[in-house]
ZASE-146973 format. One record per residue (C-alpha): residue in three letters; y, z, x. Coordinates in steps of 0.25 Angstrom, whole numbers. Each point is the difference from the previous one (the first is absolute). Layout:
ALA,Y,Z,X $
...
//
This chain:
MET,586,274,239 $
SER,6,14,0 $
PHE,8,6,12 $
PRO,0,15,4 $
THR,12,7,-6 $
TYR,9,8,9 $
SER,-6,13,-5 $
THR,-14,-5,4 $
ASN,5,-4,14 $
HIS,8,13,2 $
ARG,-13,8,-4 $
LEU,-8,-8,10 $
ALA,10,2,11 $
LYS,1,15,-3 $
ILE,-15,1,1 $
SER,-1,-8,13 $
ASN,11,9,6 $
MET,-8,13,-4 $
VAL,-13,-6,6 $
ASN,7,-3,13 $
LYS,5,14,1 $
LEU,-14,5,1 $
LEU,-1,-6,14 $
ASP,11,10,4 $
LEU,-8,12,-4 $
PRO,-6,8,11 $
LEU,-15,-1,0 $
SER,-4,9,12 $
GLU,-9,11,-4 $
SER,0,14,5 $
VAL,-15,-1,3 $
PRO,-7,-7,12 $
CYS,-7,-13,-2 $
VAL,-15,3,0 $
GLN,-4,-14,-4 $
PRO,-9,-7,11 $
SER,5,-13,7 $
ASN,-3,-13,-7 $
ILE,-11,-9,5 $
SER,3,-8,13 $
TYR,9,-12,-3 $
LEU,-7,-8,11 $
TYR,-13,3,-6 $
GLN,5,-5,-14 $
CYS,6,-13,6 $
ILE,-13,-3,7 $
LYS,-8,3,-12 $
MET,9,-9,-9 $
TYR,0,-11,10 $
PHE,-15,-2,3 $
GLN,-3,4,-15 $
ALA,-13,7,6 $
ASN,-8,13,-2 $
THR,-4,5,13 $
ASP,-10,9,-6 $
THR,-11,-11,-2 $
ASN,-11,11,-2 $
PHE,-9,-9,9 $
GLN,0,-12,-10 $
ASP,2,-9,12 $
ILE,-14,3,5 $
ALA,-4,-15,-1 $
ALA,11,-5,9 $
PHE,-5,8,12 $
ARG,-15,-3,0 $
SER,-7,4,13 $
SER,-14,0,5 $
PHE,-1,14,-5 $
ALA,-4,0,-15 $
SER,0,16,0 $
SER,15,0,3 $
ALA,3,-8,-12 $
GLU,-9,9,-8 $
ASP,7,13,6 $
ALA,13,-6,-5 $
ARG,-5,-3,-14 $
VAL,-5,14,-1 $
TYR,13,6,6 $
SER,8,-8,-11 $
ARG,-9,6,-11 $
MET,2,14,6 $
SER,15,-2,0 $
SER,0,-5,-15 $
ILE,-9,12,-4 $
PHE,10,9,8 $
ASP,12,-5,-7 $
ARG,-7,1,-14 $
GLY,-3,14,3 $
ASN,14,3,3 $
GLU,4,-5,-13 $
PHE,-10,9,-7 $
ALA,5,12,8 $
THR,14,-3,-5 $
MET,-5,-1,-14 $
LEU,-7,13,1 $
TYR,12,7,7 $
THR,10,-5,-10 $
TRP,-9,4,-12 $
ARG,8,8,-10 $
SER,-7,6,-12 $
ILE,1,-8,-13 $
SER,-10,8,-9 $
ARG,10,12,0 $
THR,10,-8,-8 $
LEU,-11,-4,-11 $
PRO,-2,8,-13 $
PHE,-12,9,0 $
ILE,-11,0,-10 $
ARG,1,14,-6 $
SER,-12,0,-10 $
ALA,-11,-10,-5 $
ASP,7,0,-13 $
GLN,13,-5,5 $
PRO,4,-12,-9 $
ASN,6,-9,11 $
ARG,-10,3,11 $
VAL,-7,-14,-1 $
GLU,14,-6,3 $
ILE,3,9,11 $
TYR,-14,-4,7 $
ASP,3,-14,-2 $
LYS,14,1,6 $
THR,-6,8,12 $
LEU,-10,-11,3 $
GLU,11,-10,-1 $
ILE,9,8,10 $
LEU,-10,5,10 $
GLU,-10,-12,1 $
PRO,9,-8,10 $
HIS,0,13,9 $
ALA,-14,3,-2 $
LYS,-3,-15,5 $
LYS,8,3,12 $
LEU,-9,12,3 $
LEU,-13,-8,-2 $
GLU,5,-10,9 $
PHE,3,11,11 $
MET,-14,5,-2 $
ARG,-6,-13,2 $
PHE,9,-3,12 $
GLN,-4,12,8 $
ALA,-15,-3,-3 $
ASP,1,-14,5 $
ALA,9,4,12 $
ILE,-10,10,4 $
ASP,-12,-10,-1 $
PHE,8,-10,8 $
PHE,4,10,11 $
VAL,-14,5,2 $
GLY,-5,-14,0 $
GLU,10,-4,11 $
MET,-4,13,8 $
GLN,-14,-4,-1 $
ARG,3,-14,5 $
LEU,8,5,12 $
ALA,-10,10,3 $
GLN,-11,-10,1 $
LYS,7,-9,10 $
ASP,-5,-1,14 $
LYS,8,10,8 $
ASN,-3,-8,13 $
ASN,6,-13,-4 $
CYS,10,4,-12 $
PHE,11,10,-1 $
VAL,9,5,-12 $
ASN,14,-4,3 $
GLN,11,10,-1 $
SER,6,-7,-12 $
CYS,-13,2,-8 $
LEU,0,15,4 $
LEU,14,2,-5 $
MET,-3,-7,-13 $
LEU,-13,8,-2 $
GLY,8,13,3 $
LYS,11,-4,-10 $
MET,-11,-2,-11 $
LEU,-5,14,4 $
LYS,13,6,-3 $
MET,1,-8,-13 $
PHE,-12,6,-5 $
ALA,5,14,4 $
VAL,13,-2,-7 $
LEU,-6,-5,-13 $
ASP,-9,11,0 $
GLU,11,11,3 $
ILE,9,-6,-11 $
LYS,-11,-1,-10 $
ASN,-3,15,2 $
MET,15,4,-1 $
LYS,4,-8,-12 $
ALA,-4,7,-13 $
SER,9,-8,-9 $
MET,-9,-13,0 $
LYS,-12,9,-3 $
ASN,7,6,-12 $
ASP,4,-14,-5 $
PHE,-14,-5,1 $
SER,-6,12,-7 $
ALA,10,-3,-12 $
TYR,-5,-15,1 $
LYS,-14,4,0 $
ARG,1,9,-12 $
ALA,6,-12,-8 $
VAL,-11,-9,5 $
GLN,-10,9,-5 $
MET,6,2,-14 $
ARG,4,-15,-3 $
GLN,-10,-8,9 $
ALA,-13,8,0 $
HIS,-8,-12,-4 $
ASP,4,-7,13 $
SER,-11,6,9 $
ASP,5,-8,13 $
ARG,14,5,-2 $
THR,-4,14,-2 $
GLN,-9,0,12 $
GLU,11,-6,9 $
ALA,9,10,-5 $
GLN,-10,11,4 $
LYS,-2,-5,14 $
LEU,15,-1,3 $
SER,2,14,-6 $
LEU,-11,5,10 $
PHE,6,-7,11 $
LEU,14,6,-2 $
ALA,-5,14,-2 $
GLN,-9,0,12 $
GLN,8,5,12 $
LYS,-1,-7,14 $
VAL,-9,-11,-6 $
ILE,6,-11,8 $
ARG,-2,6,14 $
ASP,-14,6,-4 $
THR,-5,-13,-5 $
LEU,5,-7,13 $
LYS,-6,10,9 $
GLN,-14,0,-8 $
LYS,0,-16,1 $
LEU,5,0,15 $
THR,-10,10,5 $
LYS,-11,-10,-4 $
VAL,5,-11,10 $
PRO,-7,1,13 $
GLY,10,1,12 $
PHE,12,3,-9 $
GLU,4,11,9 $
ASP,2,-9,12 $
LEU,11,-8,-8 $
LEU,6,13,-5 $
VAL,1,5,15 $
GLU,7,-13,4 $
ILE,10,2,-12 $
VAL,2,14,4 $
ASN,2,-3,15 $
ASN,9,-11,-3 $
SER,9,8,-9 $
VAL,1,11,11 $
SER,4,-10,10 $
MET,11,-6,-9 $
TYR,5,14,-3 $
GLU,1,4,14 $
THR,7,-12,5 $
LYS,9,0,-12 $
THR,-4,-14,-5 $
TYR,7,1,-13 $
VAL,13,-2,-6 $
LEU,1,5,-14 $
PRO,-4,15,-4 $
GLU,-10,-6,-9 $
GLU,-7,-6,12 $
LYS,-1,13,7 $
HIS,-5,8,-12 $
THR,-10,-11,-2 $
LEU,-6,2,14 $
VAL,-1,15,-3 $
MET,-7,-2,-13 $
VAL,-10,-10,5 $
MET,-4,10,11 $
ALA,-2,11,-10 $
PHE,-7,-8,-11 $
SER,-9,-8,10 $
LEU,-5,14,6 $
PHE,-2,5,-14 $
LEU,-9,-12,-4 $
MET,-7,0,14 $
ASP,-5,15,-2 $
ALA,-12,-3,-9 $
PRO,-11,10,3 $
VAL,-11,5,-9 $
LYS,-7,14,-1 $
ASN,-15,1,4 $
PRO,-9,10,-7 $
ASP,4,10,11 $
GLY,15,-1,-5 $
LYS,4,-7,13 $
LEU,9,-12,0 $
VAL,-6,-12,6 $
GLY,5,-14,1 $
LEU,13,-5,4 $
THR,11,10,3 $
LEU,13,0,7 $
SER,-5,9,11 $
LYS,-10,-11,4 $
MET,12,-10,1 $
ALA,7,9,11 $
LYS,-3,-9,11 $
ARG,5,-12,-7 $
ILE,13,6,-6 $
ASN,10,9,6 $
PHE,1,11,-10 $
SER,10,8,8 $
LYS,10,-12,-1 $
ILE,-2,-1,-15 $
ASP,1,15,-1 $
ARG,14,0,7 $
ILE,4,-12,-9 $
PHE,-4,7,-13 $
LYS,8,12,5 $
GLU,12,-9,4 $
CYS,0,-7,-14 $
GLU,-5,11,-9 $
VAL,5,-8,-13 $
VAL,0,-14,-3 $
ASN,7,-8,-11 $
LEU,-10,-5,-10 $
PHE,8,-8,-10 $
GLY,14,2,-5 $
ASP,3,15,1 $
MET,-15,4,0 $
SER,-5,6,13 $
VAL,-13,4,6 $
GLU,-6,8,12 $
PRO,-9,-9,8 $
PHE,-8,12,6 $
ASN,-5,4,-14 $
TYR,-9,-12,1 $
ILE,-6,6,12 $
LYS,-2,14,-6 $
GLN,-8,-7,-12 $
THR,-10,-6,10 $
PRO,-14,7,-1 $
SER,-1,3,15 $
TYR,14,5,1 $
GLU,2,11,11 $
ALA,14,6,2 $
SER,-3,3,14 $
LYS,0,-15,3 $
TRP,14,-1,-5 $
PRO,8,10,7 $
GLU,14,-6,-1 $
CYS,-1,-3,-15 $
ASN,-5,15,-3 $
SER,11,6,9 $
SER,11,8,-6 $
LYS,11,-7,7 $
LEU,9,-8,-8 $
SER,0,-15,1 $
THR,12,-7,6 $
GLN,-1,-10,-11 $
GLY,8,9,-10 $
ASN,10,4,11 $
PHE,11,-10,0 $
LEU,10,7,9 $
VAL,-10,-1,12 $
HIS,1,-15,0 $
LEU,15,-1,-1 $
PRO,4,1,15 $
ARG,-10,-11,3 $
PHE,5,-9,-12 $
ARG,15,2,5 $
GLU,-4,-4,14 $
GLU,-7,-13,-4 $
PHE,11,-4,-9 $
SER,10,2,11 $
MET,-8,-8,10 $
LEU,-3,-11,-9 $
LEU,14,-2,-5 $
ALA,5,0,15 $
ASP,-11,-11,3 $
LEU,4,-8,-12 $
ALA,15,0,3 $
TRP,-3,-4,15 $
HIS,-10,-11,-4 $
THR,10,-5,-11 $
ASN,11,-2,10 $
THR,-9,-7,10 $
THR,-5,-9,-11 $
ILE,13,-4,-5 $
MET,5,-4,14 $
LYS,-13,-7,3 $
VAL,2,-16,1 $
SER,-13,-5,6 $
GLU,-14,1,-6 $
ARG,-7,13,1 $
SER,-11,1,9 $
HIS,-14,6,-4 $
ALA,3,13,6 $
GLU,13,1,-8 $
ASN,-7,-4,-13 $
ARG,-10,11,3 $
GLU,10,10,2 $
LEU,7,-3,-13 $
TYR,-14,0,-7 $
ASP,-3,14,6 $
LEU,14,5,-4 $
ALA,-2,-4,-15 $
LEU,-14,5,0 $
ARG,5,14,5 $
GLY,10,0,-11 $
LEU,-11,-3,-10 $
GLN,-8,11,6 $
PHE,11,10,0 $
LEU,3,-3,-15 $
SER,-15,2,-3 $
GLY,0,13,7 $
TRP,12,6,-7 $
SER,-5,-5,-14 $
VAL,-14,5,2 $
GLN,5,14,4 $
ILE,9,0,-13 $
LEU,-12,-3,-9 $
ASP,-9,9,8 $
THR,9,12,-2 $
PHE,2,-4,-15 $
SER,-15,-1,-2 $
TRP,-3,13,8 $
LYS,10,8,-9 $
LEU,-6,-5,-13 $
LEU,-13,7,3 $
HIS,7,12,7 $
CYS,9,5,-11 $
ALA,11,11,3 $
ASP,-1,14,-5 $
GLU,8,13,1 $
ARG,-5,3,14 $
THR,4,-14,6 $
ASN,13,-1,-8 $
PRO,6,12,-6 $
GLU,9,-9,-9 $
CYS,-13,-5,-7 $
PRO,-1,6,-14 $
ARG,-13,5,-5 $
ASP,0,-9,-13 $
ALA,4,-13,8 $
GLU,-8,-12,-4 $
ASN,-10,-5,10 $
TYR,7,-13,3 $
GLU,13,9,3 $
LYS,-8,8,10 $
ALA,-5,-12,7 $
THR,14,-7,1 $
ARG,12,8,-4 $
TYR,-3,13,6 $
ASN,-9,-5,11 $
TYR,10,-5,10 $
SER,10,8,8 $
SER,15,-4,2 $
ASP,-3,-5,14 $
GLU,-12,-8,-5 $
ARG,9,-7,-11 $
PHE,11,-3,11 $
ALA,-11,-5,9 $
LEU,-6,-9,-10 $
LEU,13,-6,-4 $
GLU,3,-3,15 $
VAL,-13,-7,2 $
VAL,2,-8,-12 $
ALA,14,-4,5 $
MET,-7,-4,13 $
ILE,-10,-9,-7 $
LYS,11,-7,-8 $
SER,9,-2,12 $
MET,-11,-5,9 $
GLN,-5,-9,-11 $
SER,14,-6,-2 $
HIS,1,-2,15 $
LEU,-14,-7,1 $
LEU,3,-9,-12 $
LYS,14,-5,6 $
LEU,-7,-4,13 $
GLU,-12,-7,-7 $
THR,6,-14,2 $
THR,2,3,14 $
TYR,-14,6,3 $
SER,-9,-8,-9 $
GLU,-1,-12,9 $
SER,-3,9,12 $
ILE,-10,7,-8 $
ARG,-7,-13,-4 $
ARG,0,-6,14 $
SER,-6,13,6 $
ILE,-11,1,-11 $
TYR,-3,-15,2 $
GLN,-1,1,16 $
GLU,-8,13,0 $
PHE,-10,-5,-10 $
HIS,-2,-13,8 $
ALA,-1,9,13 $
VAL,-12,6,-6 $
VAL,-6,-12,-7 $
ILE,2,-9,12 $
GLY,2,9,12 $
GLN,-9,12,-2 $
LEU,-11,-7,-7 $
THR,-1,-11,11 $
GLY,-8,10,9 $
PRO,-11,3,-10 $
LEU,-1,-15,-4 $
LEU,-3,-4,14 $
LYS,-10,11,1 $
ALA,-7,-4,-13 $
GLN,-1,-15,4 $
LYS,-9,4,12 $
LYS,-10,8,-8 $
ARG,-8,-6,-12 $
GLU,-3,14,-6 $
ARG,16,1,-3 $
ALA,0,-12,-9 $
ASN,5,8,-11 $
LEU,12,5,8 $
LEU,3,-14,5 $
ARG,1,-5,-15 $
LEU,8,12,-4 $
ILE,10,-2,11 $
ASN,1,-15,-3 $
ALA,2,2,-14 $
ILE,11,11,2 $
GLN,8,-10,10 $
ALA,-2,-12,-9 $
THR,5,8,-12 $
GLY,12,8,6 $
ALA,4,-7,13 $
ASP,11,-10,2 $
ALA,-3,-8,12 $
ASN,14,-6,5 $
ASP,6,-1,13 $
ASP,11,11,-1 $
LEU,-11,10,-4 $
GLU,-9,-4,11 $
ALA,12,1,10 $
PHE,2,14,-6 $
MET,-14,4,2 $
GLU,0,-5,15 $
SER,13,7,3 $
SER,-6,13,-7 $
SER,-13,-1,8 $
SER,7,-3,13 $
SER,10,11,-1 $
GLY,-12,10,-3 $
THR,-7,-6,12 $
GLN,12,3,9 $
SER,2,14,-5 $
LYS,-15,3,3 $
SER,1,-6,14 $
SER,13,8,3 $
LYS,-7,12,-4 $
//
């Protein structure tokens, strides 16, 4: 057995000493930290403890069987739509991140080139996996359109007197509409994948011309990639053959308008989805045909004026002129309205006015953001001190107050983040020039005109200030998470049961007295049996809530 020598020990000690000195080096950087906060520690602990995925995608349908078979069927369809939507996002990512491969391959300069056969074979070997991805994309969009049209037909045939389309289904249908619009726009904008497939198609024709099936498949895919707006046109063509499809689109549009006005969204993507759904649904809804006299007959937007508030939508499209499509790609939703056959500029005064939209003017919103930040920070500080000194269990009113405060914090963070992305998206489509910015050179790149020269000094400082607000408020909310989480869960639990047991009791008693309301009776019983927890504490809470409400009414 050999022992380390003195020289070896000396070298190890020297190395260890040098490594320890690294701890004394100043690592503070001169740039601000722009990294987002980590995922909630409490959320990670709960997920590790229960080892469960809360997003079951309706796989637990069988555990909640009720007397309504249609409810289980709706849940299965929703699960399928959710899976298709996720798959569509994967294809959108694939198309968006596609970079040209054929440009790096050697070209065939003449038919007599000695190594041309080898080049064709290598081209097939390299490009075939990517061509298969494009083929899968073509098949996916065709299957997704057929499924969506079939689902619209199933919902349109329902008895409107006894059945209704719930809001979750309307939202999912709207998300699928946006998915089709996104896939169509990205396919139209990306030329690199078309060039790659053209190189692959030439190699197939030269080396595998005997394989007729493969050649026809390549020809079909080539036509699909070359045709502009093929996804949305195919969807519109098939959708207009469904009787009553416009009724569902009207519900989807009105639901999106209501959610936009009440700001029932948190992320910027959710807001932009609502605006895109409005525009794309109206585009699909306008499907007139010309008679021999040249007049438009059939379904037009003007015939929907009594069912849709176009003045609100006109204001929304002006307020949100540009939406973020995918990555750094943006689109103007009102362009869909301009492309409808029955478009009339006079019906859209706001969108056709010359005044600038407030979406791209970030400085207009800054005073409001500062006021919101100061008020929320003061409320958080006051409630934090009160919560620390609290010894007894909080009442329902106190839990609700903390719940409202946390929700207000998320809404403010949402508003600030949405406006930053709105400003960025708007400026991407409204580049600077010598008139708007004298410092912008004539030979500047388009991206420089959209970013570098498109923001004034005040706008840059304002953006930094709001980003600092977001990071500061996010840090405060995360520190208070353990304190507020229990109150939030208790408040949600009590409010949910106040609806399921308290507010549904009246309709339940009325339904029991009339035979024609048997479906309503079964529906309420199923909801209460599935979601309600009947225990003494909850019943006492319901009684106290109802008695306090009765006393307040009598006092009035």
